[in-house]
Gaussian input, Z-matrix of N, CA and C with variables (Angstrom, degrees):
# hf/3-21g

backbone

0 1
 N
 C     1     B1
 C     2     B2     1     A1
 N     3     B3     2     A2     1     D1
 C     4     B4     3     A3     2     D2
 C     5     B5     4     A4     3     D3
 N     6     B6     5     A5     4     D4
 C     7     B7     6     A6     5     D5
 C     8     B8     7     A7     6     D6
 N     9     B9     8     A8     7     D7
 C    10    B10     9     A9     8     D8
 C    11    B11    10    A10     9     D9
 N    12    B12    11    A11    10    D10
 C    13    B13    12    A12    11    D11
 C    14    B14    13    A13    12    D12
 N    15    B15    14    A14    13    D13
 C    16    B16    15    A15    14    D14
 C    17    B17    16    A16    15    D15
 N    18    B18    17    A17    16    D16
 C    19    B19    18    A18    17    D17
 C    20    B20    19    A19    18    D18
 N    21    B21    20    A20    19    D19
 C    22    B22    21    A21    20    D20
 C    23    B23    22    A22    21    D21
 N    24    B24    23    A23    22    D22
 C    25    B25    24    A24    23    D23
 C    26    B26    25    A25    24    D24
 N    27    B27    26    A26    25    D25
 C    28    B28    27    A27    26    D26
 C    29    B29    28    A28    27    D27
 N    30    B30    29    A29    28    D28
 C    31    B31    30    A30    29    D29
 C    32    B32    31    A31    30    D30
 N    33    B33    32    A32    31    D31
 C    34    B34    33    A33    32    D32
 C    35    B35    34    A34    33    D33
 N    36    B36    35    A35    34    D34
 C    37    B37    36    A36    35    D35
 C    38    B38    37    A37    36    D36
 N    39    B39    38    A38    37    D37
 C    40    B40    39    A39    38    D38
 C    41    B41    40    A40    39    D39
 N    42    B42    41    A41    40    D40
 C    43    B43    42    A42    41    D41
 C    44    B44    43    A43    42    D42
 N    45    B45    44    A44    43    D43
 C    46    B46    45    A45    44    D44
 C    47    B47    46    A46    45    D45
 N    48    B48    47    A47    46    D46
 C    49    B49    48    A48    47    D47
 C    50    B50    49    A49    48    D48
 N    51    B51    50    A50    49    D49
 C    52    B52    51    A51    50    D50
 C    53    B53    52    A52    51    D51
 N    54    B54    53    A53    52    D52
 C    55    B55    54    A54    53    D53
 C    56    B56    55    A55    54    D54
 N    57    B57    56    A56    55    D55
 C    58    B58    57    A57    56    D56
 C    59    B59    58    A58    57    D57
 N    60    B60    59    A59    58    D58
 C    61    B61    60    A60    59    D59
 C    62    B62    61    A61    60    D60
 N    63    B63    62    A62    61    D61
 C    64    B64    63    A63    62    D62
 C    65    B65    64    A64    63    D63
 N    66    B66    65    A65    64    D64
 C    67    B67    66    A66    65    D65
 C    68    B68    67    A67    66    D66
 N    69    B69    68    A68    67    D67
 C    70    B70    69    A69    68    D68
 C    71    B71    70    A70    69    D69
 N    72    B72    71    A71    70    D70
 C    73    B73    72    A72    71    D71
 C    74    B74    73    A73    72    D72
 N    75    B75    74    A74    73    D73
 C    76    B76    75    A75    74    D74
 C    77    B77    76    A76    75    D75
 N    78    B78    77    A77    76    D76
 C    79    B79    78    A78    77    D77
 C    80    B80    79    A79    78    D78
 N    81    B81    80    A80    79    D79
 C    82    B82    81    A81    80    D80
 C    83    B83    82    A82    81    D81
 N    84    B84    83    A83    82    D82
 C    85    B85    84    A84    83    D83
 C    86    B86    85    A85    84    D84
 N    87    B87    86    A86    85    D85
 C    88    B88    87    A87    86    D86
 C    89    B89    88    A88    87    D87
 N    90    B90    89    A89    88    D88
 C    91    B91    90    A90    89    D89
 C    92    B92    91    A91    90    D90
 N    93    B93    92    A92    91    D91
 C    94    B94    93    A93    92    D92
 C    95    B95    94    A94    93    D93
 N    96    B96    95    A95    94    D94
 C    97    B97    96    A96    95    D95
 C    98    B98    97    A97    96    D96
 N    99    B99    98    A98    97    D97
 C   100   B100    99    A99    98    D98
 C   101   B101   100   A100    99    D99
 N   102   B102   101   A101   100   D100
 C   103   B103   102   A102   101   D101
 C   104   B104   103   A103   102   D102
 N   105   B105   104   A104   103   D103
 C   106   B106   105   A105   104   D104
 C   107   B107   106   A106   105   D105
 N   108   B108   107   A107   106   D106
 C   109   B109   108   A108   107   D107
 C   110   B110   109   A109   108   D108
 N   111   B111   110   A110   109   D109
 C   112   B112   111   A111   110   D110
 C   113   B113   112   A112   111   D111
 N   114   B114   113   A113   112   D112
 C   115   B115   114   A114   113   D113
 C   116   B116   115   A115   114   D114
 N   117   B117   116   A116   115   D115
 C   118   B118   117   A117   116   D116
 C   119   B119   118   A118   117   D117
 N   120   B120   119   A119   118   D118
 C   121   B121   120   A120   119   D119
 C   122   B122   121   A121   120   D120
 N   123   B123   122   A122   121   D121
 C   124   B124   123   A123   122   D122
 C   125   B125   124   A124   123   D123
 N   126   B126   125   A125   124   D124
 C   127   B127   126   A126   125   D125
 C   128   B128   127   A127   126   D126
 N   129   B129   128   A128   127   D127
 C   130   B130   129   A129   128   D128
 C   131   B131   130   A130   129   D129
 N   132   B132   131   A131   130   D130
 C   133   B133   132   A132   131   D131
 C   134   B134   133   A133   132   D132
 N   135   B135   134   A134   133   D133
 C   136   B136   135   A135   134   D134
 C   137   B137   136   A136   135   D135
 N   138   B138   137   A137   136   D136
 C   139   B139   138   A138   137   D137
 C   140   B140   139   A139   138   D138
 N   141   B141   140   A140   139   D139
 C   142   B142   141   A141   140   D140
 C   143   B143   142   A142   141   D141
 N   144   B144   143   A143   142   D142
 C   145   B145   144   A144   143   D143
 C   146   B146   145   A145   144   D144
 N   147   B147   146   A146   145   D145
 C   148   B148   147   A147   146   D146
 C   149   B149   148   A148   147   D147
 N   150   B150   149   A149   148   D148
 C   151   B151   150   A150   149   D149
 C   152   B152   151   A151   150   D150
 N   153   B153   152   A152   151   D151
 C   154   B154   153   A153   152   D152
 C   155   B155   154   A154   153   D153
 N   156   B156   155   A155   154   D154
 C   157   B157   156   A156   155   D155
 C   158   B158   157   A157   156   D156
 N   159   B159   158   A158   157   D157
 C   160   B160   159   A159   158   D158
 C   161   B161   160   A160   159   D159
 N   162   B162   161   A161   160   D160
 C   163   B163   162   A162   161   D161
 C   164   B164   163   A163   162   D162
 N   165   B165   164   A164   163   D163
 C   166   B166   165   A165   164   D164
 C   167   B167   166   A166   165   D165

   B1=1.4450
   B2=1.5228
   B3=1.3137
   B4=1.4641
   B5=1.5295
   B6=1.3371
   B7=1.4652
   B8=1.5295
   B9=1.3232
   B10=1.4699
   B11=1.5283
   B12=1.3228
   B13=1.4673
   B14=1.5279
   B15=1.3334
   B16=1.4700
   B17=1.5242
   B18=1.3293
   B19=1.4645
   B20=1.5282
   B21=1.3288
   B22=1.4692
   B23=1.5238
   B24=1.3361
   B25=1.4678
   B26=1.5292
   B27=1.3412
   B28=1.4591
   B29=1.5299
   B30=1.3163
   B31=1.4649
   B32=1.5237
   B33=1.3339
   B34=1.4647
   B35=1.5282
   B36=1.3256
   B37=1.4586
   B38=1.5113
   B39=1.3363
   B40=1.4610
   B41=1.5220
   B42=1.3214
   B43=1.4725
   B44=1.5201
   B45=1.3286
   B46=1.4626
   B47=1.5224
   B48=1.3264
   B49=1.4581
   B50=1.5083
   B51=1.3292
   B52=1.4575
   B53=1.5206
   B54=1.3162
   B55=1.4599
   B56=1.5234
   B57=1.3237
   B58=1.4568
   B59=1.5301
   B60=1.3359
   B61=1.4593
   B62=1.5220
   B63=1.3262
   B64=1.4617
   B65=1.5304
   B66=1.3165
   B67=1.4615
   B68=1.5254
   B69=1.3502
   B70=1.4683
   B71=1.5280
   B72=1.3409
   B73=1.4563
   B74=1.5270
   B75=1.3345
   B76=1.4532
   B77=1.5114
   B78=1.3101
   B79=1.4636
   B80=1.5242
   B81=1.3373
   B82=1.4471
   B83=1.5233
   B84=1.3238
   B85=1.4635
   B86=1.5175
   B87=1.3291
   B88=1.4516
   B89=1.5093
   B90=1.3162
   B91=1.4485
   B92=1.5132
   B93=1.3216
   B94=1.4615
   B95=1.5277
   B96=1.3324
   B97=1.4602
   B98=1.5131
   B99=1.3204
   B100=1.4607
   B101=1.5228
   B102=1.3240
   B103=1.4581
   B104=1.5193
   B105=1.3207
   B106=1.4523
   B107=1.5260
   B108=1.3298
   B109=1.4611
   B110=1.5191
   B111=1.3295
   B112=1.4647
   B113=1.5333
   B114=1.3304
   B115=1.4587
   B116=1.5148
   B117=1.3299
   B118=1.4599
   B119=1.5244
   B120=1.3230
   B121=1.4669
   B122=1.5129
   B123=1.3323
   B124=1.4529
   B125=1.5335
   B126=1.3421
   B127=1.4663
   B128=1.5365
   B129=1.3383
   B130=1.4651
   B131=1.5265
   B132=1.3328
   B133=1.4517
   B134=1.5172
   B135=1.3386
   B136=1.4703
   B137=1.5176
   B138=1.3255
   B139=1.4594
   B140=1.5245
   B141=1.3303
   B142=1.4590
   B143=1.5230
   B144=1.3208
   B145=1.4577
   B146=1.5194
   B147=1.3354
   B148=1.4612
   B149=1.5067
   B150=1.3583
   B151=1.4584
   B152=1.5136
   B153=1.3225
   B154=1.4574
   B155=1.5166
   B156=1.3372
   B157=1.4692
   B158=1.5149
   B159=1.3048
   B160=1.4594
   B161=1.5300
   B162=1.3036
   B163=1.4485
   B164=1.5140
   B165=1.3308
   B166=1.4778
   B167=1.5069
   A1=107.53
   A2=117.12
   A3=121.43
   A4=109.66
   A5=117.69
   A6=119.68
   A7=112.13
   A8=116.68
   A9=120.21
   A10=111.27
   A11=116.81
   A12=120.49
   A13=110.74
   A14=116.91
   A15=120.28
   A16=110.33
   A17=117.38
   A18=120.60
   A19=111.04
   A20=117.00
   A21=120.82
   A22=110.51
   A23=117.20
   A24=121.93
   A25=110.04
   A26=116.56
   A27=121.46
   A28=110.22
   A29=116.61
   A30=121.09
   A31=110.83
   A32=117.18
   A33=120.82
   A34=110.58
   A35=116.58
   A36=119.82
   A37=112.80
   A38=116.85
   A39=118.96
   A40=112.25
   A41=117.36
   A42=120.68
   A43=112.25
   A44=117.38
   A45=121.35
   A46=112.49
   A47=116.83
   A48=120.59
   A49=115.91
   A50=117.88
   A51=120.19
   A52=110.79
   A53=116.07
   A54=122.28
   A55=109.41
   A56=116.91
   A57=121.22
   A58=108.88
   A59=116.60
   A60=122.45
   A61=108.70
   A62=115.70
   A63=121.61
   A64=108.52
   A65=116.17
   A66=121.61
   A67=108.88
   A68=117.20
   A69=118.61
   A70=110.10
   A71=118.01
   A72=120.24
   A73=110.60
   A74=115.83
   A75=119.64
   A76=112.17
   A77=115.10
   A78=122.50
   A79=110.16
   A80=114.99
   A81=122.56
   A82=107.66
   A83=115.43
   A84=121.20
   A85=109.22
   A86=115.92
   A87=120.04
   A88=110.62
   A89=115.27
   A90=121.92
   A91=114.50
   A92=117.40
   A93=121.06
   A94=111.60
   A95=116.56
   A96=120.43
   A97=110.63
   A98=116.11
   A99=121.41
   A100=110.26
   A101=115.06
   A102=121.71
   A103=109.04
   A104=117.42
   A105=122.31
   A106=105.46
   A107=117.46
   A108=122.29
   A109=111.61
   A110=115.10
   A111=122.32
   A112=106.74
   A113=116.83
   A114=122.21
   A115=110.50
   A116=115.69
   A117=120.87
   A118=109.46
   A119=114.96
   A120=121.46
   A121=107.05
   A122=115.51
   A123=119.14
   A124=108.88
   A125=118.27
   A126=119.87
   A127=114.11
   A128=118.26
   A129=120.57
   A130=112.57
   A131=117.62
   A132=121.57
   A133=115.13
   A134=118.24
   A135=120.88
   A136=110.04
   A137=117.12
   A138=121.50
   A139=108.22
   A140=115.84
   A141=122.82
   A142=109.66
   A143=115.79
   A144=120.77
   A145=109.69
   A146=115.43
   A147=122.18
   A148=106.09
   A149=116.90
   A150=117.81
   A151=111.42
   A152=112.55
   A153=121.94
   A154=106.45
   A155=116.44
   A156=120.45
   A157=107.91
   A158=116.52
   A159=121.23
   A160=109.00
   A161=116.06
   A162=121.30
   A163=113.40
   A164=117.61
   A165=120.61
   A166=110.14
   D1=134.37
   D2=178.81
   D3=-81.58
   D4=162.88
   D5=175.87
   D6=-57.78
   D7=-37.67
   D8=179.25
   D9=-65.59
   D10=-39.06
   D11=177.63
   D12=-66.74
   D13=-40.43
   D14=178.92
   D15=-63.20
   D16=-42.52
   D17=177.91
   D18=-64.03
   D19=-43.17
   D20=179.15
   D21=-64.48
   D22=-40.51
   D23=177.76
   D24=-60.12
   D25=-46.96
   D26=-178.59
   D27=-63.15
   D28=-45.06
   D29=179.93
   D30=-61.72
   D31=-47.13
   D32=179.58
   D33=-62.55
   D34=-39.80
   D35=179.55
   D36=-63.14
   D37=-45.33
   D38=-179.49
   D39=-71.67
   D40=-27.13
   D41=177.24
   D42=-76.76
   D43=-12.36
   D44=-176.88
   D45=-121.58
   D46=34.57
   D47=171.86
   D48=102.32
   D49=-6.51
   D50=177.17
   D51=-79.51
   D52=162.62
   D53=-179.55
   D54=-120.70
   D55=129.28
   D56=177.43
   D57=-66.60
   D58=133.98
   D59=176.09
   D60=-132.74
   D61=165.51
   D62=-177.45
   D63=65.66
   D64=-158.47
   D65=177.01
   D66=-76.77
   D67=163.77
   D68=174.55
   D69=-58.51
   D70=157.33
   D71=178.17
   D72=-52.80
   D73=139.94
   D74=178.38
   D75=164.57
   D76=-174.61
   D77=-175.76
   D78=-83.01
   D79=135.32
   D80=175.12
   D81=-130.94
   D82=141.17
   D83=178.82
   D84=-103.04
   D85=140.44
   D86=179.13
   D87=-163.18
   D88=-164.03
   D89=-177.64
   D90=-62.57
   D91=-20.12
   D92=179.15
   D93=-101.29
   D94=15.43
   D95=-178.85
   D96=90.89
   D97=-164.27
   D98=179.70
   D99=-83.43
   D100=128.34
   D101=178.61
   D102=-125.74
   D103=137.99
   D104=171.56
   D105=-94.09
   D106=113.57
   D107=-173.10
   D108=-120.14
   D109=148.64
   D110=173.56
   D111=-141.72
   D112=123.10
   D113=-179.34
   D114=-115.71
   D115=146.26
   D116=169.42
   D117=-155.86
   D118=164.33
   D119=173.02
   D120=-108.39
   D121=133.78
   D122=177.47
   D123=-78.43
   D124=172.50
   D125=-177.81
   D126=-59.59
   D127=-19.94
   D128=176.91
   D129=-87.74
   D130=-1.86
   D131=178.24
   D132=93.54
   D133=2.71
   D134=177.56
   D135=-72.95
   D136=134.94
   D137=177.03
   D138=-88.21
   D139=124.92
   D140=-177.49
   D141=-119.45
   D142=152.70
   D143=-179.26
   D144=-139.55
   D145=135.19
   D146=168.06
   D147=-108.88
   D148=136.84
   D149=179.89
   D150=-140.45
   D151=154.10
   D152=176.03
   D153=-134.99
   D154=122.61
   D155=175.46
   D156=-78.01
   D157=119.32
   D158=-177.88
   D159=-63.82
   D160=137.81
   D161=-179.48
   D162=88.02
   D163=0.88
   D164=-179.89
   D165=-98.58

């Protein structure tokens, strides 16, 4: 998934009943390198994540 797709996914999710959780979508650095992450909870309360490994 590209960063643009992750952002579009997050936007569509929040516009259709999902709730933004964690930090806003964006790049985070960690043990697995730089990841572009977007988290939300769906209307049933499931936590979902879209991610893009930077450099892939």
